[in-house]
C-alpha positions in Angstrom: 107.1 88.1 107.4 108.8 84.8 106.2 112.2 84.8 104.6 111.8 85.1 100.8 113.9 82.4 99.3 114.1 84.5 96.1 115.9 87.3 97.9 118.3 84.6 99.2 119.0 83.3 95.8 119.6 86.7 94.4 122.1 87.4 97.1 123.9 84.3 96.2 124.2 85.4 92.6 124.9 88.9 93.2 128.0 87.7 95.5 129.0 85.5 92.7 128.8 88.1 90.1 131.4 90.2 91.9 133.6 87.5 92.5 133.6 86.6 88.9 134.1 90.3 88.1 137.4 90.2 90.1 138.4 86.7 89.1 138.0 87.5 85.4 140.0 90.7 85.8 142.7 89.0 87.7 142.7 86.1 85.2 142.3 87.7 81.9 143.3 91.4 82.7 139.7 92.5 81.7 137.0 92.1 84.1 133.6 90.3 83.4 131.7 93.7 83.4 128.3 92.4 84.0 129.8 90.8 87.3 129.7 94.2 89.0 125.9 94.6 88.6 126.1 92.1 91.7 126.4 95.3 93.7 123.5 97.2 92.2 121.2 93.9 93.1 122.6 94.1 96.6 121.5 97.7 96.8 117.9 97.2 95.6 117.5 94.1 97.8 118.9 96.1 100.9 116.2 98.9 100.2 113.5 96.4 99.9 114.6 94.3 103.0 115.0 97.4 105.3 111.6 98.5 104.5 109.8 95.3 104.8 111.6 94.4 108.1 110.5 97.9 109.5 107.0 97.5 108.4 106.6 93.8 109.5 108.7 94.0 112.5 108.5 97.5 114.0 111.8 98.8 115.7 112.8 102.0 117.2 115.5 104.0 115.2 118.3 102.9 118.0 117.2 99.2 117.7 117.4 99.2 114.0 120.8 100.9 113.9 122.4 98.7 116.4 120.9 95.5 114.7 122.5 96.9 111.3 125.9 97.5 113.1 125.8 93.9 114.5 125.0 92.7 111.1 127.8 94.7 109.3 130.7 95.7 111.7 132.3 92.5 113.3 133.0 90.8 110.0 134.1 93.9 108.2 136.4 94.8 110.9 137.8 91.1 110.9 138.5 91.1 107.3 139.8 94.6 107.2 142.2 94.2 110.1 143.2 90.8 108.5 144.0 92.6 105.4 146.1 95.1 107.1 148.1 92.5 109.0 148.7 90.5 106.0 149.8 93.6 104.3 152.3 94.2 107.0 153.6 90.7 107.7 153.5 89.6 104.0 153.9 92.6 101.7 154.3 90.6 98.6 150.9 89.3 98.9 149.3 92.8 98.4 152.3 94.7 96.6 150.1 97.6 95.5 148.4 98.1 99.0 149.8 101.2 100.8 148.9 100.9 104.6 148.0 104.0 106.4 146.7 104.4 109.9 144.4 107.3 109.0 143.1 105.2 106.0 142.5 102.1 108.0 140.4 104.0 110.8 138.5 105.6 108.1 137.7 102.4 106.5 136.7 100.9 109.9 134.4 103.6 110.7 132.9 103.8 107.0 134.3 107.2 106.3 134.9 107.9 102.6 138.4 108.6 102.0 140.8 108.5 99.0 143.1 105.5 99.3 146.7 106.1 99.4 147.2 103.2 97.1 145.5 104.8 94.1 143.7 107.9 95.0 140.3 106.3 94.6 137.7 106.8 97.2 138.1 103.2 98.3 138.6 101.6 101.9 141.2 99.2 102.7 139.1 96.3 101.5 138.1 97.6 98.2 134.6 96.0 98.0 134.0 97.7 101.3 133.0 101.0 99.4 129.7 99.4 99.1 129.4 99.2 102.7 130.2 102.9 103.1 127.0 103.4 100.9 125.0 100.8 103.0 126.0 102.4 106.3 124.9 105.9 105.0 121.7 104.4 103.9 121.1 102.7 107.2 121.6 106.1 109.1 119.0 107.9 106.7 116.8 105.1 107.2 117.1 105.2 111.0 116.3 109.0 111.0 113.1 108.0 108.8 112.0 105.8 111.6 111.5 108.7 113.9 108.5 109.6 111.6 105.3 107.6 112.8 103.6 107.7 109.4 104.9 105.1 106.8 103.9 107.6 104.1 105.7 110.4 105.8 108.7 108.0 106.0 108.4 107.3 102.2 108.4 110.7 101.3 111.3 111.7 103.6 113.6 108.8 102.1 112.6 109.8 98.6 113.2 113.5 99.1 116.5 112.8 100.9 118.0 110.9 98.2 116.7 113.2 95.4 118.4 116.1 97.0 121.6 114.2 97.5 121.6 113.6 93.7 120.7 117.0 92.8 123.6 118.4 95.1 125.9 116.0 93.4 124.9 117.5 89.9 125.7 120.9 91.0 128.7 120.3 93.2 131.9 120.7 91.5 134.5 120.2 94.4 136.6 117.2 95.4 135.3 116.4 98.9 135.3 112.7 99.1 132.3 112.5 101.3 130.1 114.7 99.1 131.2 113.2 95.9 130.6 109.6 97.4 127.2 110.1 98.9 125.8 112.1 96.0 126.5 109.5 93.4 123.2 108.6 91.7 124.0 105.0 92.5 122.3 105.7 96.0 118.9 105.8 94.1 119.1 102.1 94.0 118.1 101.9 97.8 115.0 104.1 97.3 114.0 101.9 94.3 113.9 98.8 96.6 112.1 100.8 99.2 109.3 101.3 96.7 109.2 97.6 95.8 109.0 97.0 99.6 106.2 99.4 100.1 104.2 97.6 97.1 104.5 94.3 98.7 103.3 95.9 102.0 100.2 97.4 100.6 99.6 94.2 98.6 99.8 96.1 95.2 102.1 94.1 93.4 101.0 93.0 90.0 99.9 89.3 88.8 102.4 86.5 88.4 102.8 86.9 84.6 104.4 90.3 85.2 106.9 88.8 87.5 108.2 86.7 84.6 108.1 89.7 82.3 110.1 92.0 84.6 112.8 89.2 85.4 113.3 88.5 81.7 113.3 92.2 80.8 115.9 92.7 83.6 118.1 89.9 82.5 118.0 91.0 78.9 118.9 94.6 79.9 121.8 93.4 81.9 123.0 91.3 78.7 122.4 94.2 76.4 124.6 96.4 78.8 127.3 93.7 78.9 127.3 93.3 75.3 127.5 96.9 74.4 130.2 97.5 77.2 127.9 100.1 78.6 128.4 100.8 82.4 127.9 104.5 82.8 125.5 106.0 83.9 125.6 103.1 86.2 122.2 103.7 87.7 120.7 103.3 84.2 123.0 100.5 82.9 122.9 98.3 86.0 120.4 99.9 88.4 117.4 99.7 86.3 117.9 96.1 85.2 118.8 95.4 88.9 115.4 96.7 89.9 113.5 94.8 87.4 115.3 91.6 88.4 114.6 91.9 92.1 110.9 93.0 91.4 110.2 90.2 89.1 111.7 87.7 91.7 109.5 89.2 94.4 106.4 89.2 92.3 107.0 85.6 91.3 107.6 84.4 95.0 104.6 86.4 96.2 102.2 84.5 93.6 103.6 81.0 93.9 105.9 78.9 96.1 109.7 78.9 95.0 111.4 75.6 95.7 114.1 75.4 98.4 117.5 74.8 96.9 119.8 74.2 100.2 123.0 75.0 98.3 121.7 78.3 96.9 120.0 79.2 100.3 123.5 78.6 102.2 125.4 80.7 99.8 122.7 83.4 100.2 123.3 83.2 103.9 127.1 83.4 103.4 126.8 86.0 100.6 128.1 88.9 102.9 131.3 86.8 104.1 131.8 85.6 100.4 131.6 89.2 99.3 134.2 90.5 101.9 136.5 87.6 101.8 136.9 86.9 98.0 139.6 89.5 97.1 141.8 88.1 99.8 141.2 84.5 98.4 141.8 85.3 94.8 145.0 87.3 95.7 146.1 84.2 97.7 145.4 81.9 94.7 147.1 84.5 92.5 150.4 83.6 94.0 150.0 80.1 92.4 148.8 81.3 89.0 151.7 79.8 87.2 150.1 76.2 88.0 146.8 77.2 86.5 145.6 77.9 83.0 143.0 80.8 82.7 139.8 78.6 82.9 141.0 76.5 85.9 142.2 79.7 87.6 138.8 81.2 87.1 137.0 78.1 88.5 139.3 77.7 91.4 138.6 81.2 92.2 135.0 81.0 92.3 135.2 77.6 94.2 137.5 78.6 96.9 135.8 82.1 97.3 132.5 80.0 98.0 134.2 77.6 100.5 136.2 80.2 102.2 133.3 82.5 102.4 130.9 79.8 103.9 133.7 79.1 106.3 134.1 82.5 107.3 130.2 82.8 107.8 130.0 79.6 110.0 133.1 80.5 112.1 133.2 84.3 112.3 130.1 86.2 111.0 127.4 84.1 112.5 128.9 83.6 116.0 129.6 87.3 116.5 126.2 88.2 115.4 124.8 85.5 117.9 127.0 86.7 120.6 126.3 90.4 120.1 122.6 89.9 119.5 120.7 91.9 122.2 119.0 89.7 124.6 115.3 90.0 125.8 115.2 91.4 129.0 114.1 89.1 131.9 111.1 90.4 133.9 112.2 91.2 137.4 109.8 90.0 140.0 108.0 92.6 141.8 108.9 92.8 145.5 105.4 91.7 146.7 105.4 88.7 144.6 
């Protein structure tokens, strides 16, 4: 299946939404709430991409999971260990970060744990909480690949996440892993899967519905932001995120989407931008006295993009290429 430009563009917008969310909070003391919805777009996109990739390019469960590890782990470990090193060497850069060996290990291995800094279920790199969700989703999806029927896989995935959310409604304890994995935000992954299934079966609606869904999703985002409604998140941000992604996919399925090289590049680098932007904003914050609020905000977005793209080119992409499994060379038969 060819790469969908609309998905690349949505990744770019989602990453910059999160950057704007944190930059606004650092600048004005109050975050641009709608920016956090970038995470919800990422989750819907992730479910969609995983389903379509597995449908158009079959993989074994082991191949799938190894590919996901290669995609996620090297850059995440690099940024996490950089945060820890910076906090030890330059503690004034992160005055509120409490470094703990246990917490660092839990972060590196995607284990939900309460941060010694503030008690929240956050890893060392705070945006990495989404990666804990992603890795759990990948593990469940890998299990689904053991099932040969795509319909059975779909039922398994839907039931698994439904049961998880049901457990979360019943559970009253304080175990971080149970609390974390039973959050309704996890439903955004299967919503993307359903969209991928519709594309696979060529059951997407006509072009005009793409525009309708895209506009409806954008309006719902705006309404939630205007009313300052962010809970329950799966309704306030998850439903609009699904509508936006579905609208974009339907539009591209029915007509060509023009290539915008800058947006495509930012989409490619979105993961690195997402991981490095808090370090970038914190570093710029040390020179906050030299900026007014608008210029600090613009500088945060600009430098987050530049550093994220550089990290993608110099760290993320080279590591992924180096670790990518090479096809085995056919060994000549002794009789040849």
